[in-house]
ChimeraX commands (.cxc) that place a marker at each C-alpha (Angstrom):
marker #1 position 10.29,59.62,-1.31 radius 0.5
marker #1 position 9.22,59.95,2.29 radius 0.5
marker #1 position 9.73,57.35,4.94 radius 0.5
marker #1 position 6.00,56.72,5.01 radius 0.5
marker #1 position 6.05,55.68,1.36 radius 0.5
marker #1 position 9.10,53.43,1.50 radius 0.5
marker #1 position 8.34,51.39,4.64 radius 0.5
marker #1 position 5.95,48.51,4.04 radius 0.5
marker #1 position 3.48,47.61,6.81 radius 0.5
marker #1 position 4.38,45.05,9.44 radius 0.5
marker #1 position 3.50,41.53,8.34 radius 0.5
marker #1 position 3.48,42.46,4.66 radius 0.5
marker #1 position 5.74,39.60,3.55 radius 0.5
marker #1 position 3.63,36.95,5.27 radius 0.5
marker #1 position 0.47,38.54,3.89 radius 0.5
marker #1 position 1.79,38.38,0.31 radius 0.5
marker #1 position 2.79,34.72,0.72 radius 0.5
marker #1 position -0.49,33.64,2.28 radius 0.5
marker #1 position -3.02,35.82,0.47 radius 0.5
marker #1 position -1.68,37.35,-2.75 radius 0.5
marker #1 position 0.57,34.59,-4.11 radius 0.5
marker #1 position -2.24,31.96,-4.27 radius 0.5
marker #1 position -4.41,34.45,-6.16 radius 0.5
marker #1 position -1.57,35.33,-8.51 radius 0.5
marker #1 position -0.63,31.68,-9.14 radius 0.5
marker #1 position -4.26,30.88,-9.98 radius 0.5
marker #1 position -4.34,33.81,-12.38 radius 0.5
marker #1 position -1.09,32.72,-14.06 radius 0.5
marker #1 position -2.53,29.23,-14.56 radius 0.5
marker #1 position -5.69,30.64,-16.13 radius 0.5
marker #1 position -3.63,33.02,-18.27 radius 0.5
marker #1 position -1.53,30.14,-19.60 radius 0.5
marker #1 position -4.61,28.07,-20.46 radius 0.5
marker #1 position -6.20,31.14,-22.10 radius 0.5
marker #1 position -3.17,31.68,-24.36 radius 0.5
marker #1 position -3.17,27.98,-25.22 radius 0.5
marker #1 position -6.85,28.25,-26.14 radius 0.5
marker #1 position -6.21,31.37,-28.23 radius 0.5
marker #1 position -3.41,29.62,-30.13 radius 0.5
marker #1 position -5.29,26.35,-30.63 radius 0.5
marker #1 position -8.63,27.69,-31.80 radius 0.5
marker #1 position -7.05,30.61,-33.65 radius 0.5
marker #1 position -5.05,28.08,-35.66 radius 0.5
marker #1 position -8.08,25.86,-36.24 radius 0.5
marker #1 position -10.13,28.86,-37.32 radius 0.5
marker #1 position -7.34,30.07,-39.60 radius 0.5
marker #1 position -7.03,26.68,-41.28 radius 0.5
marker #1 position -10.80,26.45,-41.75 radius 0.5
marker #1 position -10.87,29.97,-43.15 radius 0.5
marker #1 position -7.94,29.25,-45.48 radius 0.5
marker #1 position -9.69,26.17,-46.87 radius 0.5
marker #1 position -12.94,28.05,-47.35 radius 0.5
marker #1 position -11.04,30.92,-48.96 radius 0.5
marker #1 position -9.22,28.55,-51.29 radius 0.5
marker #1 position -12.51,26.98,-52.42 radius 0.5
marker #1 position -13.99,30.44,-52.96 radius 0.5
marker #1 position -10.92,31.52,-54.92 radius 0.5
marker #1 position -11.16,28.45,-57.19 radius 0.5
marker #1 position -14.80,29.23,-57.91 radius 0.5
marker #1 position -14.45,33.03,-58.23 radius 0.5
marker #1 position -10.80,34.12,-58.61 radius 0.5
marker #1 position -11.80,37.74,-59.18 radius 0.5
marker #1 position -12.90,38.16,-55.55 radius 0.5
marker #1 position -9.62,36.98,-54.07 radius 0.5
marker #1 position -9.63,39.69,-51.35 radius 0.5
marker #1 position -12.69,38.01,-49.86 radius 0.5
marker #1 position -10.89,34.68,-49.91 radius 0.5
marker #1 position -7.97,36.19,-48.02 radius 0.5
marker #1 position -10.29,37.91,-45.55 radius 0.5
marker #1 position -11.88,34.56,-44.68 radius 0.5
marker #1 position -8.58,33.40,-43.21 radius 0.5
marker #1 position -8.18,36.40,-40.89 radius 0.5
marker #1 position -11.85,36.54,-39.90 radius 0.5
marker #1 position -12.03,32.84,-39.08 radius 0.5
marker #1 position -8.77,32.99,-37.11 radius 0.5
marker #1 position -10.05,36.01,-35.18 radius 0.5
marker #1 position -13.36,34.34,-34.36 radius 0.5
marker #1 position -11.49,31.29,-33.09 radius 0.5
marker #1 position -9.46,33.48,-30.71 radius 0.5
marker #1 position -12.43,35.30,-29.16 radius 0.5
marker #1 position -13.32,32.74,-26.43 radius 0.5
marker #1 position -9.70,32.64,-25.25 radius 0.5
marker #1 position -9.43,36.42,-25.06 radius 0.5
marker #1 position -12.75,36.61,-23.19 radius 0.5
marker #1 position -11.49,34.03,-20.69 radius 0.5
marker #1 position -8.27,36.02,-20.22 radius 0.5
marker #1 position -10.12,39.30,-19.73 radius 0.5
marker #1 position -12.43,37.73,-17.15 radius 0.5
marker #1 position -9.43,36.28,-15.29 radius 0.5
marker #1 position -7.67,39.67,-15.22 radius 0.5
marker #1 position -10.75,41.42,-13.87 radius 0.5
marker #1 position -11.35,38.74,-11.24 radius 0.5
marker #1 position -7.73,38.81,-10.06 radius 0.5
marker #1 position -7.65,42.62,-9.97 radius 0.5
marker #1 position -10.71,42.82,-7.76 radius 0.5
marker #1 position -9.58,39.96,-5.48 radius 0.5
marker #1 position -6.13,41.53,-5.22 radius 0.5
marker #1 position -7.45,44.97,-4.26 radius 0.5
marker #1 position -9.96,43.45,-1.85 radius 0.5
marker #1 position -7.28,41.44,-0.07 radius 0.5
marker #1 position -4.96,44.43,0.31 radius 0.5
marker #1 position -7.80,46.71,1.42 radius 0.5
marker #1 position -8.66,44.15,4.10 radius 0.5
marker #1 position -4.97,43.97,5.11 radius 0.5
marker #1 position -4.98,47.76,5.55 radius 0.5
marker #1 position -8.30,47.57,7.45 radius 0.5
marker #1 position -10.28,49.28,4.71 radius 0.5
marker #1 position -13.58,48.39,3.03 radius 0.5
marker #1 position -13.76,47.34,-0.63 radius 0.5
marker #1 position -16.78,47.16,-2.93 radius 0.5
marker #1 position -15.99,45.83,-6.43 radius 0.5
marker #1 position -19.18,47.16,-8.03 radius 0.5
marker #1 position -22.82,48.05,-7.45 radius 0.5
marker #1 position -22.12,51.04,-5.21 radius 0.5
marker #1 position -23.30,54.64,-5.32 radius 0.5
marker #1 position -20.36,56.73,-6.62 radius 0.5
marker #1 position -19.28,58.92,-3.72 radius 0.5
marker #1 position -19.72,62.67,-4.33 radius 0.5
marker #1 position -19.83,62.09,-8.11 radius 0.5
marker #1 position -22.27,64.93,-8.74 radius 0.5
marker #1 position -20.01,67.31,-6.81 radius 0.5
marker #1 position -17.03,66.32,-8.98 radius 0.5
marker #1 position -19.19,67.20,-12.00 radius 0.5
marker #1 position -20.50,70.42,-10.44 radius 0.5
marker #1 position -16.94,71.57,-9.78 radius 0.5
marker #1 position -15.97,70.94,-13.40 radius 0.5
marker #1 position -13.28,68.42,-12.48 radius 0.5
marker #1 position -14.90,65.77,-14.68 radius 0.5
marker #1 position -17.63,65.62,-17.31 radius 0.5
marker #1 position -20.90,63.91,-16.41 radius 0.5
marker #1 position -20.86,62.01,-19.70 radius 0.5
marker #1 position -23.56,59.91,-21.33 radius 0.5
marker #1 position -22.32,56.51,-20.19 radius 0.5
marker #1 position -20.59,55.83,-16.88 radius 0.5
marker #1 position -19.22,52.83,-15.04 radius 0.5
marker #1 position -17.74,52.63,-11.55 radius 0.5
marker #1 position -15.69,49.95,-9.83 radius 0.5
marker #1 position -13.41,49.17,-6.89 radius 0.5
marker #1 position -14.62,51.54,-4.21 radius 0.5
marker #1 position -12.17,51.54,-1.30 radius 0.5
marker #1 position -13.19,53.51,1.76 radius 0.5
marker #1 position -12.34,53.75,5.42 radius 0.5
marker #1 position -10.49,55.73,8.02 radius 0.5
marker #1 position -6.76,56.32,8.17 radius 0.5
marker #1 position -5.35,58.02,11.24 radius 0.5
marker #1 position -8.80,59.49,12.10 radius 0.5
marker #1 position -9.33,60.79,8.55 radius 0.5
marker #1 position -12.08,59.21,6.47 radius 0.5
marker #1 position -11.78,58.90,2.68 radius 0.5
marker #1 position -13.08,57.10,-0.37 radius 0.5
marker #1 position -11.44,56.33,-3.70 radius 0.5
marker #1 position -12.93,54.52,-6.68 radius 0.5
marker #1 position -12.45,53.99,-10.39 radius 0.5
marker #1 position -14.65,55.84,-12.88 radius 0.5
marker #1 position -14.89,55.46,-16.64 radius 0.5
marker #1 position -16.91,58.20,-18.33 radius 0.5
marker #1 position -17.85,58.28,-22.00 radius 0.5
marker #1 position -19.62,60.82,-24.20 radius 0.5
marker #1 position -21.75,59.99,-27.22 radius 0.5
marker #1 position -20.75,61.95,-30.30 radius 0.5
marker #1 position -21.72,62.03,-33.95 radius 0.5
marker #1 position -19.84,62.59,-37.19 radius 0.5
marker #1 position -20.76,62.75,-40.85 radius 0.5
marker #1 position -18.90,60.40,-43.20 radius 0.5
marker #1 position -18.86,60.26,-46.98 radius 0.5
marker #1 position -18.25,57.09,-48.99 radius 0.5
marker #1 position -16.56,56.77,-52.39 radius 0.5
marker #1 position -19.86,57.38,-54.18 radius 0.5
marker #1 position -20.48,60.66,-52.41 radius 0.5
marker #1 position -23.20,59.30,-50.12 radius 0.5
marker #1 position -23.17,60.75,-46.60 radius 0.5
marker #1 position -24.35,59.26,-43.36 radius 0.5
marker #1 position -24.26,60.19,-39.67 radius 0.5
marker #1 position -22.33,57.88,-37.39 radius 0.5
marker #1 position -22.59,57.67,-33.62 radius 0.5
marker #1 position -19.50,56.81,-31.61 radius 0.5
marker #1 position -18.27,56.90,-28.01 radius 0.5
marker #1 position -15.32,58.85,-26.66 radius 0.5
marker #1 position -13.75,58.25,-23.24 radius 0.5
marker #1 position -13.50,61.62,-21.49 radius 0.5
marker #1 position -12.30,60.31,-18.12 radius 0.5
marker #1 position -10.72,57.07,-17.02 radius 0.5
marker #1 position -9.15,57.03,-13.59 radius 0.5
marker #1 position -9.79,57.41,-9.87 radius 0.5
marker #1 position -11.88,59.84,-7.85 radius 0.5
marker #1 position -10.69,60.55,-4.31 radius 0.5
marker #1 position -12.73,62.39,-1.70 radius 0.5
marker #1 position -12.09,63.22,1.95 radius 0.5
marker #1 position -13.67,65.64,4.42 radius 0.5
marker #1 position -11.32,68.52,5.16 radius 0.5
marker #1 position -10.53,68.69,8.91 radius 0.5
marker #1 position -10.35,72.50,9.11 radius 0.5
marker #1 position -13.13,74.95,8.34 radius 0.5
marker #1 position -13.07,77.04,5.17 radius 0.5
marker #1 position -15.69,78.95,3.17 radius 0.5
marker #1 position -14.12,79.44,-0.26 radius 0.5
marker #1 position -14.10,77.33,-3.40 radius 0.5
marker #1 position -10.62,76.62,-4.70 radius 0.5
marker #1 position -9.85,74.70,-7.91 radius 0.5
marker #1 position -6.46,73.21,-8.78 radius 0.5
marker #1 position -6.62,72.73,-12.57 radius 0.5
marker #1 position -3.98,71.67,-15.08 radius 0.5
marker #1 position -2.02,74.56,-16.51 radius 0.5
marker #1 position -2.95,75.22,-20.15 radius 0.5
marker #1 position -0.30,77.80,-20.90 radius 0.5
marker #1 position -1.57,80.52,-23.20 radius 0.5
marker #1 position -5.06,79.00,-23.08 radius 0.5
marker #1 position -5.55,79.62,-19.35 radius 0.5
marker #1 position -7.55,82.74,-20.20 radius 0.5
marker #1 position -10.20,80.47,-21.72 radius 0.5
marker #1 position -10.60,78.45,-18.54 radius 0.5
marker #1 position -14.18,78.12,-17.32 radius 0.5
marker #1 position -12.93,78.56,-13.75 radius 0.5
marker #1 position -11.71,82.08,-14.44 radius 0.5
marker #1 position -15.26,83.28,-15.05 radius 0.5
marker #1 position -16.30,82.97,-11.41 radius 0.5
marker #1 position -12.93,82.81,-9.60 radius 0.5
marker #1 position -9.63,84.61,-9.75 radius 0.5
marker #1 position -6.27,82.94,-10.48 radius 0.5
marker #1 position -3.97,82.60,-7.51 radius 0.5
marker #1 position -0.20,82.88,-7.66 radius 0.5
marker #1 position 1.85,80.00,-6.27 radius 0.5
marker #1 position 5.10,79.92,-4.32 radius 0.5
marker #1 position 6.28,76.69,-5.95 radius 0.5
marker #1 position 7.65,77.04,-9.53 radius 0.5
marker #1 position 7.45,73.24,-10.00 radius 0.5
marker #1 position 3.80,73.18,-8.99 radius 0.5
marker #1 position 2.95,76.31,-10.98 radius 0.5
marker #1 position 4.43,74.73,-14.10 radius 0.5
marker #1 position 1.80,71.98,-13.95 radius 0.5
marker #1 position -1.19,73.64,-12.30 radius 0.5
marker #1 position -3.27,76.78,-12.37 radius 0.5
marker #1 position -5.14,77.57,-9.15 radius 0.5
marker #1 position -8.41,79.52,-9.05 radius 0.5
marker #1 position -10.16,80.61,-5.85 radius 0.5
marker #1 position -12.99,82.75,-4.53 radius 0.5
marker #1 position -10.81,83.87,-1.61 radius 0.5
marker #1 position -7.10,84.53,-2.09 radius 0.5
marker #1 position -6.26,84.34,1.63 radius 0.5
marker #1 position -8.09,81.08,2.25 radius 0.5
marker #1 position -6.84,79.68,-1.02 radius 0.5
marker #1 position -3.22,80.13,0.05 radius 0.5
marker #1 position -4.03,78.59,3.42 radius 0.5
marker #1 position -5.47,75.50,1.71 radius 0.5
marker #1 position -2.92,75.08,-1.09 radius 0.5
marker #1 position 0.11,75.18,1.17 radius 0.5
marker #1 position 3.56,73.70,0.34 radius 0.5
marker #1 position 2.74,70.35,1.96 radius 0.5
marker #1 position -0.47,70.01,-0.06 radius 0.5
marker #1 position 1.37,70.80,-3.30 radius 0.5
marker #1 position 4.05,68.21,-2.58 radius 0.5
marker #1 position 1.60,65.46,-1.67 radius 0.5
marker #1 position -0.65,66.15,-4.66 radius 0.5
marker #1 position 2.33,65.73,-6.98 radius 0.5
marker #1 position 3.21,62.48,-5.21 radius 0.5
marker #1 position -0.22,61.06,-6.03 radius 0.5
marker #1 position 0.55,61.17,-9.75 radius 0.5
marker #1 position 4.26,60.42,-9.63 radius 0.5
marker #1 position 3.78,56.65,-9.86 radius 0.5
marker #1 position 2.56,56.94,-13.46 radius 0.5
marker #1 position 3.96,59.25,-16.14 radius 0.5
marker #1 position 0.60,59.23,-17.94 radius 0.5
marker #1 position -1.39,60.20,-14.86 radius 0.5
marker #1 position -2.72,63.72,-14.33 radius 0.5
marker #1 position -4.32,65.03,-11.17 radius 0.5
marker #1 position -6.71,67.89,-10.54 radius 0.5
marker #1 position -8.24,68.89,-7.22 radius 0.5
marker #1 position -10.67,71.17,-5.46 radius 0.5
marker #1 position -11.61,72.41,-2.00 radius 0.5
marker #1 position -15.38,72.74,-1.73 radius 0.5
marker #1 position -18.04,72.48,0.99 radius 0.5
marker #1 position -15.64,71.26,3.68 radius 0.5
marker #1 position -14.19,68.56,1.49 radius 0.5
marker #1 position -11.22,67.93,-0.77 radius 0.5
marker #1 position -11.84,66.39,-4.19 radius 0.5
marker #1 position -9.07,64.83,-6.30 radius 0.5
marker #1 position -9.21,63.28,-9.77 radius 0.5
marker #1 position -6.50,60.87,-10.89 radius 0.5
marker #1 position -6.84,60.66,-14.66 radius 0.5
marker #1 position -4.79,57.95,-16.33 radius 0.5
marker #1 position -6.36,54.51,-16.48 radius 0.5
marker #1 position -7.34,51.86,-13.99 radius 0.5
marker #1 position -3.89,50.63,-13.01 radius 0.5
marker #1 position -3.45,52.91,-10.01 radius 0.5
marker #1 position -3.40,49.89,-7.70 radius 0.5
marker #1 position -0.72,47.70,-9.31 radius 0.5
marker #1 position 0.01,47.22,-13.02 radius 0.5
marker #1 position -0.66,43.66,-14.19 radius 0.5
marker #1 position 1.91,43.23,-16.96 radius 0.5
marker #1 position 4.09,40.31,-18.12 radius 0.5
marker #1 position 6.86,41.16,-15.63 radius 0.5
marker #1 position 4.55,41.37,-12.62 radius 0.5
marker #1 position 4.93,39.08,-9.62 radius 0.5
marker #1 position 2.74,38.65,-6.56 radius 0.5
marker #1 position 5.23,40.69,-4.53 radius 0.5
marker #1 position 5.66,43.49,-7.09 radius 0.5
marker #1 position 1.90,43.90,-7.53 radius 0.5
marker #1 position 1.21,43.93,-3.82 radius 0.5
marker #1 position 4.05,46.40,-3.24 radius 0.5
marker #1 position 2.76,48.74,-5.96 radius 0.5
marker #1 position -0.75,48.64,-4.54 radius 0.5
marker #1 position 0.26,49.17,-0.92 radius 0.5
marker #1 position 2.59,52.01,-1.97 radius 0.5
marker #1 position -0.28,53.64,-3.90 radius 0.5
marker #1 position -2.43,53.49,-0.77 radius 0.5
marker #1 position 0.45,54.93,1.26 radius 0.5
marker #1 position 0.59,57.90,-1.12 radius 0.5
marker #1 position -3.11,58.44,-0.45 radius 0.5
marker #1 position -2.50,58.19,3.31 radius 0.5
marker #1 position 0.43,60.61,3.02 radius 0.5
marker #1 position -1.82,63.04,1.15 radius 0.5
marker #1 position -4.53,62.76,3.83 radius 0.5
marker #1 position -1.95,63.48,6.54 radius 0.5
marker #1 position -1.05,66.74,4.81 radius 0.5
marker #1 position -4.68,67.86,5.07 radius 0.5
marker #1 position -4.38,67.75,8.84 radius 0.5
marker #1 position -1.22,69.83,8.79 radius 0.5
marker #1 position 1.08,66.84,9.31 radius 0.5
marker #1 position 4.08,67.70,7.17 radius 0.5
marker link #1:1,2 radius 0.2
marker link #1:2,3 radius 0.2
marker link #1:3,4 radius 0.2
marker link #1:4,5 radius 0.2
marker link #1:5,6 radius 0.2
marker link #1:6,7 radius 0.2
marker link #1:7,8 radius 0.2
marker link #1:8,9 radius 0.2
marker link #1:9,10 radius 0.2
marker link #1:10,11 radius 0.2
marker link #1:11,12 radius 0.2
marker link #1:12,13 radius 0.2
marker link #1:13,14 radius 0.2
marker link #1:14,15 radius 0.2
marker link #1:15,16 radius 0.2
marker link #1:16,17 radius 0.2
marker link #1:17,18 radius 0.2
marker link #1:18,19 radius 0.2
marker link #1:19,20 radius 0.2
marker link #1:20,21 radius 0.2
marker link #1:21,22 radius 0.2
marker link #1:22,23 radius 0.2
marker link #1:23,24 radius 0.2
marker link #1:24,25 radius 0.2
marker link #1:25,26 radius 0.2
marker link #1:26,27 radius 0.2
marker link #1:27,28 radius 0.2
marker link #1:28,29 radius 0.2
marker link #1:29,30 radius 0.2
marker link #1:30,31 radius 0.2
marker link #1:31,32 radius 0.2
marker link #1:32,33 radius 0.2
marker link #1:33,34 radius 0.2
marker link #1:34,35 radius 0.2
marker link #1:35,36 radius 0.2
marker link #1:36,37 radius 0.2
marker link #1:37,38 radius 0.2
marker link #1:38,39 radius 0.2
marker link #1:39,40 radius 0.2
marker link #1:40,41 radius 0.2
marker link #1:41,42 radius 0.2
marker link #1:42,43 radius 0.2
marker link #1:43,44 radius 0.2
marker link #1:44,45 radius 0.2
marker link #1:45,46 radius 0.2
marker link #1:46,47 radius 0.2
marker link #1:47,48 radius 0.2
marker link #1:48,49 radius 0.2
marker link #1:49,50 radius 0.2
marker link #1:50,51 radius 0.2
marker link #1:51,52 radius 0.2
marker link #1:52,53 radius 0.2
marker link #1:53,54 radius 0.2
marker link #1:54,55 radius 0.2
marker link #1:55,56 radius 0.2
marker link #1:56,57 radius 0.2
marker link #1:57,58 radius 0.2
marker link #1:58,59 radius 0.2
marker link #1:59,60 radius 0.2
marker link #1:60,61 radius 0.2
marker link #1:61,62 radius 0.2
marker link #1:62,63 radius 0.2
marker link #1:63,64 radius 0.2
marker link #1:64,65 radius 0.2
marker link #1:65,66 radius 0.2
marker link #1:66,67 radius 0.2
marker link #1:67,68 radius 0.2
marker link #1:68,69 radius 0.2
marker link #1:69,70 radius 0.2
marker link #1:70,71 radius 0.2
marker link #1:71,72 radius 0.2
marker link #1:72,73 radius 0.2
marker link #1:73,74 radius 0.2
marker link #1:74,75 radius 0.2
marker link #1:75,76 radius 0.2
marker link #1:76,77 radius 0.2
marker link #1:77,78 radius 0.2
marker link #1:78,79 radius 0.2
marker link #1:79,80 radius 0.2
marker link #1:80,81 radius 0.2
marker link #1:81,82 radius 0.2
marker link #1:82,83 radius 0.2
marker link #1:83,84 radius 0.2
marker link #1:84,85 radius 0.2
marker link #1:85,86 radius 0.2
marker link #1:86,87 radius 0.2
marker link #1:87,88 radius 0.2
marker link #1:88,89 radius 0.2
marker link #1:89,90 radius 0.2
marker link #1:90,91 radius 0.2
marker link #1:91,92 radius 0.2
marker link #1:92,93 radius 0.2
marker link #1:93,94 radius 0.2
marker link #1:94,95 radius 0.2
marker link #1:95,96 radius 0.2
marker link #1:96,97 radius 0.2
marker link #1:97,98 radius 0.2
marker link #1:98,99 radius 0.2
marker link #1:99,100 radius 0.2
marker link #1:100,101 radius 0.2
marker link #1:101,102 radius 0.2
marker link #1:102,103 radius 0.2
marker link #1:103,104 radius 0.2
marker link #1:104,105 radius 0.2
marker link #1:105,106 radius 0.2
marker link #1:106,107 radius 0.2
marker link #1:107,108 radius 0.2
marker link #1:108,109 radius 0.2
marker link #1:109,110 radius 0.2
marker link #1:110,111 radius 0.2
marker link #1:111,112 radius 0.2
marker link #1:112,113 radius 0.2
marker link #1:113,114 radius 0.2
marker link #1:114,115 radius 0.2
marker link #1:115,116 radius 0.2
marker link #1:116,117 radius 0.2
marker link #1:117,118 radius 0.2
marker link #1:118,119 radius 0.2
marker link #1:119,120 radius 0.2
marker link #1:120,121 radius 0.2
marker link #1:121,122 radius 0.2
marker link #1:122,123 radius 0.2
marker link #1:123,124 radius 0.2
marker link #1:124,125 radius 0.2
marker link #1:125,126 radius 0.2
marker link #1:126,127 radius 0.2
marker link #1:127,128 radius 0.2
marker link #1:128,129 radius 0.2
marker link #1:129,130 radius 0.2
marker link #1:130,131 radius 0.2
marker link #1:131,132 radius 0.2
marker link #1:132,133 radius 0.2
marker link #1:133,134 radius 0.2
marker link #1:134,135 radius 0.2
marker link #1:135,136 radius 0.2
marker link #1:136,137 radius 0.2
marker link #1:137,138 radius 0.2
marker link #1:138,139 radius 0.2
marker link #1:139,140 radius 0.2
marker link #1:140,141 radius 0.2
marker link #1:141,142 radius 0.2
marker link #1:142,143 radius 0.2
marker link #1:143,144 radius 0.2
marker link #1:144,145 radius 0.2
marker link #1:145,146 radius 0.2
marker link #1:146,147 radius 0.2
marker link #1:147,148 radius 0.2
marker link #1:148,149 radius 0.2
marker link #1:149,150 radius 0.2
marker link #1:150,151 radius 0.2
marker link #1:151,152 radius 0.2
marker link #1:152,153 radius 0.2
marker link #1:153,154 radius 0.2
marker link #1:154,155 radius 0.2
marker link #1:155,156 radius 0.2
marker link #1:156,157 radius 0.2
marker link #1:157,158 radius 0.2
marker link #1:158,159 radius 0.2
marker link #1:159,160 radius 0.2
marker link #1:160,161 radius 0.2
marker link #1:161,162 radius 0.2
marker link #1:162,163 radius 0.2
marker link #1:163,164 radius 0.2
marker link #1:164,165 radius 0.2
marker link #1:165,166 radius 0.2
marker link #1:166,167 radius 0.2
marker link #1:167,168 radius 0.2
marker link #1:168,169 radius 0.2
marker link #1:169,170 radius 0.2
marker link #1:170,171 radius 0.2
marker link #1:171,172 radius 0.2
marker link #1:172,173 radius 0.2
marker link #1:173,174 radius 0.2
marker link #1:174,175 radius 0.2
marker link #1:175,176 radius 0.2
marker link #1:176,177 radius 0.2
marker link #1:177,178 radius 0.2
marker link #1:178,179 radius 0.2
marker link #1:179,180 radius 0.2
marker link #1:180,181 radius 0.2
marker link #1:181,182 radius 0.2
marker link #1:182,183 radius 0.2
marker link #1:183,184 radius 0.2
marker link #1:184,185 radius 0.2
marker link #1:185,186 radius 0.2
marker link #1:186,187 radius 0.2
marker link #1:187,188 radius 0.2
marker link #1:188,189 radius 0.2
marker link #1:189,190 radius 0.2
marker link #1:190,191 radius 0.2
marker link #1:191,192 radius 0.2
marker link #1:192,193 radius 0.2
marker link #1:193,194 radius 0.2
marker link #1:194,195 radius 0.2
marker link #1:195,196 radius 0.2
marker link #1:196,197 radius 0.2
marker link #1:197,198 radius 0.2
marker link #1:198,199 radius 0.2
marker link #1:199,200 radius 0.2
marker link #1:200,201 radius 0.2
marker link #1:201,202 radius 0.2
marker link #1:202,203 radius 0.2
marker link #1:203,204 radius 0.2
marker link #1:204,205 radius 0.2
marker link #1:205,206 radius 0.2
marker link #1:206,207 radius 0.2
marker link #1:207,208 radius 0.2
marker link #1:208,209 radius 0.2
marker link #1:209,210 radius 0.2
marker link #1:210,211 radius 0.2
marker link #1:211,212 radius 0.2
marker link #1:212,213 radius 0.2
marker link #1:213,214 radius 0.2
marker link #1:214,215 radius 0.2
marker link #1:215,216 radius 0.2
marker link #1:216,217 radius 0.2
marker link #1:217,218 radius 0.2
marker link #1:218,219 radius 0.2
marker link #1:219,220 radius 0.2
marker link #1:220,221 radius 0.2
marker link #1:221,222 radius 0.2
marker link #1:222,223 radius 0.2
marker link #1:223,224 radius 0.2
marker link #1:224,225 radius 0.2
marker link #1:225,226 radius 0.2
marker link #1:226,227 radius 0.2
marker link #1:227,228 radius 0.2
marker link #1:228,229 radius 0.2
marker link #1:229,230 radius 0.2
marker link #1:230,231 radius 0.2
marker link #1:231,232 radius 0.2
marker link #1:232,233 radius 0.2
marker link #1:233,234 radius 0.2
marker link #1:234,235 radius 0.2
marker link #1:235,236 radius 0.2
marker link #1:236,237 radius 0.2
marker link #1:237,238 radius 0.2
marker link #1:238,239 radius 0.2
marker link #1:239,240 radius 0.2
marker link #1:240,241 radius 0.2
marker link #1:241,242 radius 0.2
marker link #1:242,243 radius 0.2
marker link #1:243,244 radius 0.2
marker link #1:244,245 radius 0.2
marker link #1:245,246 radius 0.2
marker link #1:246,247 radius 0.2
marker link #1:247,248 radius 0.2
marker link #1:248,249 radius 0.2
marker link #1:249,250 radius 0.2
marker link #1:250,251 radius 0.2
marker link #1:251,252 radius 0.2
marker link #1:252,253 radius 0.2
marker link #1:253,254 radius 0.2
marker link #1:254,255 radius 0.2
marker link #1:255,256 radius 0.2
marker link #1:256,257 radius 0.2
marker link #1:257,258 radius 0.2
marker link #1:258,259 radius 0.2
marker link #1:259,260 radius 0.2
marker link #1:260,261 radius 0.2
marker link #1:261,262 radius 0.2
marker link #1:262,263 radius 0.2
marker link #1:263,264 radius 0.2
marker link #1:264,265 radius 0.2
marker link #1:265,266 radius 0.2
marker link #1:266,267 radius 0.2
marker link #1:267,268 radius 0.2
marker link #1:268,269 radius 0.2
marker link #1:269,270 radius 0.2
marker link #1:270,271 radius 0.2
marker link #1:271,272 radius 0.2
marker link #1:272,273 radius 0.2
marker link #1:273,274 radius 0.2
marker link #1:274,275 radius 0.2
marker link #1:275,276 radius 0.2
marker link #1:276,277 radius 0.2
marker link #1:277,278 radius 0.2
marker link #1:278,279 radius 0.2
marker link #1:279,280 radius 0.2
marker link #1:280,281 radius 0.2
marker link #1:281,282 radius 0.2
marker link #1:282,283 radius 0.2
marker link #1:283,284 radius 0.2
marker link #1:284,285 radius 0.2
marker link #1:285,286 radius 0.2
marker link #1:286,287 radius 0.2
marker link #1:287,288 radius 0.2
marker link #1:288,289 radius 0.2
marker link #1:289,290 radius 0.2
marker link #1:290,291 radius 0.2
marker link #1:291,292 radius 0.2
marker link #1:292,293 radius 0.2
marker link #1:293,294 radius 0.2
marker link #1:294,295 radius 0.2
marker link #1:295,296 radius 0.2
marker link #1:296,297 radius 0.2
marker link #1:297,298 radius 0.2
marker link #1:298,299 radius 0.2
marker link #1:299,300 radius 0.2
marker link #1:300,301 radius 0.2
marker link #1:301,302 radius 0.2
marker link #1:302,303 radius 0.2
marker link #1:303,304 radius 0.2
marker link #1:304,305 radius 0.2
marker link #1:305,306 radius 0.2
marker link #1:306,307 radius 0.2
marker link #1:307,308 radius 0.2
marker link #1:308,309 radius 0.2
marker link #1:309,310 radius 0.2
marker link #1:310,311 radius 0.2
marker link #1:311,312 radius 0.2
marker link #1:312,313 radius 0.2
marker link #1:313,314 radius 0.2
marker link #1:314,315 radius 0.2
marker link #1:315,316 radius 0.2
marker link #1:316,317 radius 0.2
marker link #1:317,318 radius 0.2
marker link #1:318,319 radius 0.2
view
């Protein structure tokens, strides 16, 4: 890793103690009470369901599966309020945590209710699907070292249908939702002029010939075997494309996804801007798991922002 990524900002330790730890301690307290509620009312619901199931079994022994189901259903219903409380606490902590760190880094944070930055351009470029149902959260924007940027979470779903057949041969059409994108969208104006459109897509091996990008652009060879193993680049101008996708850009783009093995990036240069998608869930800014601490979460989040800053620096030719 580069020096930029490994050095934490000045005052980081004090910031974590004063700002993040109180938030994390409050979350841990709510989490503990939520689990206690889940256990208590899940047990009460299970006992009530078991009694009801026993009575039903005594009256109609032949429908014993329904008696057994009453236990699980009642226990599950009893757990719902606790799980809802836990989910609300996680969401509240996540937003407060990101907001505090954004403020520490002198950035702006909008949890929700914002206009998704350049979303239609991401769709136009084919980096993401428009979908039928979309939600956006945690917009962080600002200026780092004279370079403006925005990054936010997007969850995009498509409505699909399927035909199912029951045991009697009756068919029906079901509607269901499929998540087609869940991750972050990063946009920044490019500081140097260019006229081409260049797409950095995931390499699909033998299926690259089917790529929609190849219909209007030509594939571009890459000097980096590591980068070429993961990506396929298409451009409307081979000379400009090589100028844009230089070794520093390739290295920094890979760094954006290196903090998560499940994450996949794509990118594009278009209309004087750079567009990057970070597919792979919402936990780009700190993973809230059982082993997390206030310090580990804050470190993960600040390091993720530093990777973004490092990437932005490469756009200006700072290697």
